[in-house]
Each structure stands twice: as structure tokens, then as C-alpha cells.
C-alpha positions in Angstrom: 71.8 90.4 93.1 69.5 93.3 92.4 71.4 96.5 91.5 69.9 98.7 94.3 70.7 96.0 96.9 74.2 95.5 95.5 74.9 99.2 95.6 73.8 99.5 99.2 76.0 96.5 100.1 79.0 98.1 98.3 78.4 101.5 100.1 78.0 99.7 103.5 81.1 97.7 103.2 83.1 100.7 102.0 81.9 102.8 105.0 83.1 99.9 107.2 86.6 100.5 105.7 86.7 97.1 104.0 89.4 97.2 101.3 88.1 97.6 97.7 89.6 94.3 96.6 87.6 92.5 99.3 84.4 94.2 98.4 85.0 93.3 94.7 85.4 89.6 95.6 82.4 89.6 97.9 80.0 91.4 95.6 81.6 89.9 92.4 82.1 93.1 90.6 85.2 94.9 89.2 87.0 97.8 91.0 85.8 100.4 88.4 82.1 99.4 89.1 82.7 99.9 92.8 84.1 103.4 92.3 81.3 104.3 89.9 78.7 103.0 92.4 80.2 105.0 95.3 80.4 108.2 93.2 76.8 107.7 92.0 75.6 107.2 95.6 77.6 110.3 96.8 79.8 108.3 99.2 82.8 110.4 100.0 86.2 109.0 99.1 88.1 107.9 102.2 91.5 108.9 101.0 92.8 111.9 102.9 95.5 114.2 101.7 98.8 114.4 103.4 99.2 117.4 105.8 102.4 119.5 105.9 103.0 118.2 109.4 102.9 114.6 108.2 105.3 115.5 105.4 107.7 117.0 108.0 107.7 113.7 109.9 108.8 112.0 106.7 111.4 114.6 105.7 112.8 114.4 109.3 114.0 110.9 108.5 111.7 109.1 110.9 111.2 105.4 110.1 108.1 104.5 108.2 106.8 102.4 111.1 107.0 105.4 113.4 105.2 107.6 110.9 102.5 104.9 110.6 102.1 104.9 114.4 101.9 108.7 114.7 99.7 109.4 111.7 97.5 106.3 111.5 98.5 105.7 107.9 99.7 102.4 106.6 103.5 101.9 106.4 103.3 101.4 102.6 101.5 104.7 102.3 104.4 106.4 104.2 106.9 104.7 101.9 105.1 105.9 98.8 104.8 109.5 100.1 108.4 109.6 101.1 109.3 108.4 97.6 107.1 111.1 96.0 108.6 113.8 98.2 112.2 112.9 97.4 111.7 112.3 93.6 109.3 115.0 92.6 110.5 117.6 90.1 110.9 121.1 91.1 108.4 123.6 89.7 111.2 125.5 87.9 111.7 122.4 85.6 108.1 122.9 84.4 108.5 126.6 83.7 111.0 126.4 80.9 109.9 128.2 77.8 109.0 125.9 75.0 111.0 126.5 71.8 108.9 126.3 68.7 110.5 125.7 65.3 109.4 127.7 62.4 107.6 125.8 59.7 109.1 126.0 56.3 106.6 127.1 53.6 
């Protein structure tokens, strides 16, 4: 397949919300090539950041299936976000001063 034709097909399939793995099989290229092609063609990434309101739904203890229905995000995405929110390190842990040892001369 000619590269320009292949690139157009990748972009078209991606815009139709076809999963990357399916595009890779259909066009017979690897995932990194798909991402490089989309970036080169200026196709915006379809991943959208979590909003504070969506985070509140997760922190309120709603089931992942309910969060999926209300936000339109996959249930697995809700599980992953809930895991991130409950296991992230507080910013104070990253602000500890670093102790440097003196070198002996």
C-alpha cells in the first residue's frame, strides 16, 4: 500500500473511533507507526482528560458501571482512574529535601 494512501486510511479509521489494535491489524503496521502517522498528519488525540466532576463520581464510591454510564467512559478506564486516585502519592512526599553527602577529597 502506498504510504499516502495508508496514512489516509489510518487517519480515517482513527476518526471513526476504531481501536488502535484493529487499525494495526487491518493496515498491517505497528502501534508506534500509527501514532507517528497520526501526529504527522495533525490528527488530534482522542483521549480526553478526566474532569474534577468525574473524579468526584469515582471518589463518591459509585460502581464503575454507573460511572461508565454517566460519563461515557469505558468501565476499565473508570477502574484505572479510581486506582490512580487512591494510590497516588501526596505532593508533600515529593517535596522532601534531598540530602547530599559530602565527597571526601
